[in-house]
N, C-alpha and C positions, 0 to 999 in steps of 0.2 A: 107795644106791649112794655108792661110794668112788672119789673122785678121787685119783690120783696125779700131784702136780706134779712133773714130773721135768726134767732138765737138768744141765749143767756147773756147777761151782761158780762162782759170781757171775751166774749166769744170772737171778736175783731169786727162785728158788723159795720160799723160806722169806717174803718180802715179799708174792709173788702168793698162796701157798696161805694163809697167815694171814688175808688180806684176804679170800679167797673163803670159808675158813670162816667168817669174821665176818659176812659180809655174808649168807650162807645159813643163819646160826646152827647150823652142823653142828660135829661134834669136830674138833679140829686136832690133828695131831702132826709133830715134825721128825725124820726119819729120823737126823739127826745123833746124836738123843739115845740110838737104838738101837746106836751104835757101842760094841764092848767097848773096854775103855781101852787095849787093845793096838794097836787100829786108831788111835784117835787120837793115841795117842804116834808111831806110823810117820809118818802124815801130819804131825803137828807138825814131827818130824826131816826132812821133805821128802821122804818114802820113800814112792813110790806103792803104794797097795794091790794084791796079787794077786787073782786069783777065789776062791783057797784062804782070804783074809782077808774077802773080800766074802760068801760063802756063808751064815756064820751070821748075818750081819748082817740080810740078805735075808730068809732064813727066820724071824728074829724081827719083822721088819716084816709078813711076810705072817701069821704067828700074831695080831698086832694087828689087821690087816685083816680075817682070820676073826673075831676076836672082835666086832668093829662089825657086820660082816655079820649073825651068829647074832644079838647084840641089836636088829636092825632101825636102826641109827643109822647116818645118812649122816655121813660123813667125809671130812675132807681129809688127805693125807700128804703131804709134800715128800719126795722120794728121787732121787738122782742117775740110778739107773734106765739107765745109759749104753747098756748091750748089751741087744740084742733077749734073750739068753738071762737077763739080770735080771729085765727086764720079764716074761718068762715066768713067772718064780718067783712073781711078784706078781698076774699077771694069770689064767692059766690056770686053769680049773676055776671061775672066779669072774665069771658073767657081770654082774654089777652094778659091776664094777672098770672104770676108763677112765683113759686116759693123757693128762696132757696136757705135751706135750713143748716146752718152750721153747729155740728157737733164736736165740741170741744171736752176733755175730759175735766173732772173737778179739779185736780190738781193744778194744771196748766192755767184755770181759770183763776183759783185763789192765788196763783203768785202775779199774773196779770192785773187783777185787781189792787192787788198789796202795793204794786208800783204805780198805779194810775192816779194822779194827782189834778184835782180843779174840776172832779165830776160830783155830781150829786148822788151817785148812786153808792154806799158803802159797802164794802166788803162783807159785813156781818148779813147782808141780805141775799148773799149766794146761795146758801141753801135752800131758803123760800123759791128762789126762782128756779133751782134744780128739782125741786120737790114739785112744781108746777107744771114743769116742761111735759110736752108731749110729742115726742118727735112724729113727721106726718106719716099718713098712713099710705099703703099702696095705692089707695084711691083717691089721694090728693094731687093736685096740679103742683108738684114739688118735688124737689131733689134733696137730698142729705149729702153734704160734704164735711169731710173730715179734714180741716185745714192743717195737715202735719208740715208742708213743706213752705210755710208763709204766705202772705197775702197775695203775691204776684202770681205764685202758682194756683191758687184760688181762683184767681180773678182769670186766668188762662182757661182753667177747667170750667168757669161759668161761659165764657166766652164760647167755647167749642159746643158747650150744650144747646145754648141759646140758639145756634142753627139747628139743633135739633128737637126744641121743645115742642113741636106739635106732635112727636112721635108716640108720647104715651104717658101714662102714670109716674109715679115717684120712682126714682132710682137713687143708689149711693153711689156717690164719686169717691 
């Protein structure tokens, strides 16, 4: 199984993804590491990425997922995966891949981004991500989690869900 921890910047993807991978002893990757330098430079300059910017990045993440699947290696990867079309690139044709979409309110995201240092994604791009975001539909292999009780509680929810992942389509936790 490969779990994609998705959501807008500041939703806690990296924290939750790393904790989940550590708890399960699975391989972990942060999709930020797959961005070409041009994407990082654009975001650092406060310029939102376009779909054309994102497709090569998403294909690189999909290739990494395929390598994990081929190796029989369970893994967690964080990726904004904001649009259905982006998630489709990562999930379609891969029945062992599931998405956990972290749904966090704008004010909480704004506060988190204001206190985050050393990351290339500036707070000014939050609105563009929120405008782009399409929460998973009921026909996607996804769950939507509202992380109100902190990352450890979210990881507990995801671990419980993993045991039931084959049970059906999207659920809200």
